[in-house]
N, C-alpha and C positions, 0 to 999 in steps of 0.2 A: 346344623352340623355334626357330622359323627364322625369319630375315629374307631375303627373295627381292628383291634389286635387278634393276630392269630398265630399260630406255631407253637404255641406252649406244648407241653406235655412231660413225660417221664422218660429220663435219660440215664443214664450210668456215668459214673465220675469219669472224665475224659473224654465223653462224648460232645458232639455237636448238635446244635439246635439253631434254625433260622427264623426269627421273628417278622412279620409283616405288620404294618401299620396303613389300612386303607383308608381316606378322607373321603368323605363326602358332602355334598350341602354346599360346599365352597372348596376354590383352589387354593393350595398352600404353598405353590410352586416358587414363590415370593419369601417364603417364610421360613424360619429355623424352626427345627422339630427336635426333639429328644426322647431318649427313654429313661426312665425311671423304674424304680422296683421297691418292694415292700415286703421283707420277710416277716414271718410270724412273729408277732410281741415285739415288733421293731417298728422305728419311723421310716417314713418313705425317703429314698435315696437317691440321688443322682447316679446314671450308668454312661449315659454318651449323649452328645447334641452334635447335630450338623448345621450348618449355615444354609441359606437359601439357595445356593448354587452348588453345594456339596464341595466344594472347595476347601474347607475349612471343618475338622472335626475337633472334639475334645472329649477326654474319656476320665472316668474315675481310676483312681491309681490300683484300687482293688481289680479293675478287668483289662486294663491297659495292656495289648501284647495279645491279648486273648478274642477281644470283642472287636467287632468292626461294624461302623452304622454307615449304611448309604441310602441313597434316595433316587425315587426315579419319577421325576417331576412329571411326565407323560402321563403317569399312572397315578399321580398324587398319592403317593407311596413311599414309606420310609421302612427300612430294614436293618434288621440287627443279628448280624452273624455271632454266634456264640461258640466258640471252640473250647477245648481243653477246659469243660464245665468241672466246676467242684461242687462239694456237698452245701457249701455256703454261699454258692450263688441260686439256691431253691429260693424263691419268692414268686409273688405276683410280678409280673412285668407290665408297666404301663407306658402307652405312648403319649405324646404331648405335642401341640403345634402353638407357635406363639402368633397373636394377631398382628404383630410389628411387622411388616414389609422390610425387607432389606435389613433387618436386625442382626446384630451378629450372634453366632451361637451361644449358649446361656446355660450355664449348669443351675440358675436361681429357678427354683417350683413358682417363684411369683410371676417370672416372665413369661409364662406359659399360661393361654386363654382358654386352651380345649384341651380335654383330655380323652382317652380312652378308657373302654370297662376293664381291661387288665385279660394277661393271659399268664396263667399259673404254669411255671416251670419248676419241676422237682428234678434234683440230681439224687441218684443214689450212691452209697459208699461202697 
């Protein structure tokens, strides 16, 4: 099982990026998925999560109103649209998938069984 995150890069403050996370090796269409990030010198933190159908989402307060998580189960892919980016959004972004079918969306890292390799987002001021 692999989760391949992509879409990171360098962007100016106020700009936008769209991250993608494509899963292979098994389907996650019945499983919640999420995004986390880790800034230099800091611990990994929750960013956003989405339930198996896409009907329910949850966000960290720091990104609420600026980021949108979505999924395409036919493509086994989850996305993170990031708008109005700030320098403090600079981090390595990781996608994650839970092994629990039909589980609710969750912000707890321990609820996720599969992790991608991360993609670097750098926001310049």
